[in-house]
C-alpha positions in Angstrom: 49.4 -11.0 41.5 47.9 -13.2 39.0 45.1 -12.5 36.8 41.8 -14.7 37.1 42.1 -17.1 34.7 46.1 -17.7 35.2 44.8 -17.9 38.8 42.5 -20.2 37.9 44.4 -22.5 36.0 47.3 -22.5 39.0 44.1 -23.3 41.4 43.0 -26.4 39.4 46.3 -28.0 39.0 47.6 -27.3 42.6 44.2 -28.9 43.8 45.0 -32.0 41.2 48.6 -32.5 42.9 46.9 -32.1 46.3 44.3 -34.7 45.8 47.4 -36.6 44.1 49.4 -36.6 47.2 46.3 -38.3 49.3 45.4 -40.7 46.5 49.1 -41.7 46.5 48.7 -42.8 50.3 45.6 -44.4 50.0 46.9 -46.5 46.3 49.5 -48.1 48.8 46.9 -49.8 50.3 45.5 -51.5 47.5 47.1 -53.6 44.7 49.0 -52.6 42.2 46.6 -51.5 39.0 47.2 -53.6 36.0 48.0 -52.4 32.4 44.2 -53.0 31.3 42.8 -50.9 34.3 45.2 -48.4 33.5 44.2 -48.4 29.4 40.7 -48.1 30.2 40.9 -45.2 32.2 42.5 -43.2 29.7 39.6 -44.7 27.4 36.9 -43.1 29.9 39.0 -40.3 30.5 38.7 -39.3 26.9 35.4 -39.6 26.5 35.4 -36.8 29.5 37.4 -35.1 27.8 35.4 -34.9 24.3 32.3 -34.2 26.9 34.1 -31.5 28.8 35.2 -29.6 26.0 31.7 -29.5 24.3 30.5 -27.9 27.8 33.3 -25.8 28.2 32.9 -24.2 25.3 29.2 -23.8 25.3 30.1 -22.1 28.9 32.7 -19.7 27.8 30.2 -18.3 25.1 27.1 -17.5 27.3 28.3 -14.8 29.4 29.9 -11.8 29.5 33.6 -11.9 31.6 33.9 -10.5 35.0 37.0 -11.4 37.3 34.7 -14.3 39.2 33.5 -16.4 35.8 37.1 -15.8 34.2 38.6 -17.3 37.2 36.0 -20.1 37.4 37.3 -20.7 33.3 41.1 -20.7 34.6 40.0 -23.7 36.8 37.7 -25.5 34.1 40.6 -25.0 32.0 43.6 -26.1 34.3 41.0 -28.8 34.9 41.1 -29.8 31.4 44.8 -29.3 31.2 45.0 -32.0 34.4 42.7 -34.4 32.6 44.5 -34.3 29.3 48.0 -35.4 31.1 46.2 -38.0 32.9 44.8 -39.6 29.8 48.0 -39.7 28.0 49.8 -40.7 31.1 47.8 -43.7 31.8 48.6 -46.0 28.6 52.6 -45.2 29.2 52.3 -46.3 33.5 50.7 -49.3 31.5 53.5 -50.0 28.8 55.7 -49.1 32.3 54.2 -52.0 34.3 54.3 -54.7 31.5 58.1 -54.0 31.2 57.9 -55.3 34.7 58.5 -52.0 36.7 56.4 -50.8 40.1 57.6 -48.0 41.4 56.9 -44.6 43.0 56.9 -43.3 39.5 54.0 -45.8 38.9 51.6 -45.6 42.4 52.2 -41.2 41.8 51.3 -41.5 38.0 48.3 -43.8 38.9 47.4 -41.4 41.6 47.9 -37.7 39.4 45.5 -40.4 36.6 42.8 -41.0 38.7 43.0 -37.5 40.7 42.9 -35.5 37.6 40.0 -37.6 36.2 38.0 -37.7 39.1 38.7 -33.2 39.1 37.8 -33.4 35.2 34.7 -35.6 36.0 33.5 -33.0 39.0 34.0 -30.3 36.9 32.0 -31.8 33.8 29.1 -32.9 36.5 29.2 -28.9 37.7 28.9 -27.3 34.7 24.4 -27.1 34.4 25.3 -24.8 37.6 27.6 -23.1 37.0 25.8 -22.4 33.3 22.8 -21.1 36.3 25.2 -18.9 38.6 26.8 -17.1 35.4 23.8 -17.0 33.4 22.7 -14.0 35.0 25.5 -12.0 33.8 24.9 -10.0 30.5 25.0 -12.2 27.2 27.3 -11.6 24.6 26.0 -9.7 21.5 25.7 -12.6 18.5 27.9 -12.3 15.6 24.7 -12.3 13.4 24.2 -9.0 11.8 21.2 -7.3 12.8 18.2 -7.9 11.5 15.9 -4.9 9.9 12.7 -4.0 11.8 10.0 -3.5 9.8 
């Protein structure tokens, strides 16, 4: 049995993989993504990743850990990992397309990019709700020394 954080990371990566499979079949019905679209997607993804990091760090410092919280924290980390892979993959796929290639690698890669960034964006949007959900947990003590009382 996995600890909660690795379990959450595995759940996030499995979610992206499953969504990639669904998007792969959808992308078969539309024209191939252009290199410019892939580059723009990478830029949007990088912006999402920056906002994600700020919110995830804030959320991680706000609550005492329990198994449910740790599993969610693992899912958030897994979504960030998948999103980062998608951001790196998008410009590589753009160059692959510019070189004149269009094959299953492009379609699966484009599906991963879309799925990972959609899930990363979803996690980002849900962070305020999660802060409220886990806000009832005991706060961690602050790192500053206690002030003497008069």
